[in-house]
C-alpha positions as CSV (number, residue, x, y, z in Angstrom):
1,M,13.2,14.3,-23.3
2,D,13.8,11.4,-25.8
3,W,11.3,8.9,-27.0
4,R,12.4,6.4,-24.2
5,E,11.9,8.8,-21.3
6,F,8.6,9.7,-23.0
7,R,7.4,6.1,-23.0
8,A,8.5,5.6,-19.3
9,N,6.7,8.6,-18.1
10,L,3.5,7.5,-20.0
11,F,3.9,4.1,-18.5
12,M,4.3,5.3,-15.1
13,K,1.3,7.8,-15.3
14,E,-0.8,5.0,-16.6
15,Q,0.1,2.7,-13.7
16,L,-0.6,5.5,-11.3
17,H,-4.0,6.0,-12.8
18,Q,-4.8,2.4,-12.6
19,L,-3.7,2.2,-8.9
20,R,-6.1,5.1,-8.1
21,E,-8.7,3.3,-9.8
22,K,-8.3,0.2,-7.6
23,I,-8.0,2.2,-4.5
24,E,-11.2,4.1,-5.4
25,S,-13.1,0.9,-6.1
26,D,-12.0,-0.7,-2.8
27,Y,-10.0,-3.3,-4.4
28,W,-6.9,-2.1,-2.8
29,H,-6.5,-0.5,0.6
30,V,-4.1,2.0,1.9
31,A,-2.6,1.4,5.4
32,A,-0.5,4.2,6.9
33,C,2.8,2.7,8.0
34,S,5.9,4.3,9.5
35,S,9.2,3.8,7.9
36,D,10.5,2.3,11.2
37,L,7.8,-0.4,10.7
38,I,8.5,-1.0,7.1
39,C,12.5,-1.1,7.7
40,G,12.5,-2.6,11.0
41,A,10.2,-5.4,10.7
42,S,11.5,-8.9,9.9
43,P,10.5,-10.1,6.4
44,E,8.6,-13.1,8.1
45,N,6.5,-10.8,10.2
46,L,6.1,-7.7,8.1
47,W,2.4,-8.6,7.0
48,Q,1.2,-9.3,10.6
49,E,2.9,-6.2,12.0
50,I,1.3,-4.0,9.2
51,C,-2.0,-5.5,10.0
52,S,-1.5,-5.1,13.7
53,E,-0.5,-1.4,13.5
54,W,-3.6,-1.0,11.1
55,A,-5.8,-2.4,13.7
56,V,-4.4,0.0,16.4
57,N,-4.8,3.0,14.1
58,T,-8.3,2.3,13.2
59,Q,-9.2,0.8,16.6
60,S,-10.4,-2.3,15.1
61,S,-11.6,-4.7,17.7
62,A,-10.9,-7.8,15.2
63,G,-7.2,-7.1,15.0
64,Y,-7.1,-7.4,11.3
65,P,-8.8,-5.6,8.6
66,S,-11.9,-7.3,7.2
67,W,-10.5,-7.6,3.7
68,I,-7.7,-10.1,4.8
C-alpha cells in the first residue's frame, strides 16, 4: 500500500467514525429502504417515498418521522 492508499483508507475510517457518532447521538437516523425503492423512485418523490416506507415499517401514525 502506498501513501495515497493509506491516506484514503485513513480518511474513510474517520468518515465512518464520524457517521457512527452522529447516528449514536441521534443527529442522523437510519431508515431501512429496499433497493427497489431507491432505484425505482423518481428523484422528485424519493424523500417522500422513503418517509412513507419508514412510517409503514415503524407503524407510525403520523406518516413521517418526528425529526422531519
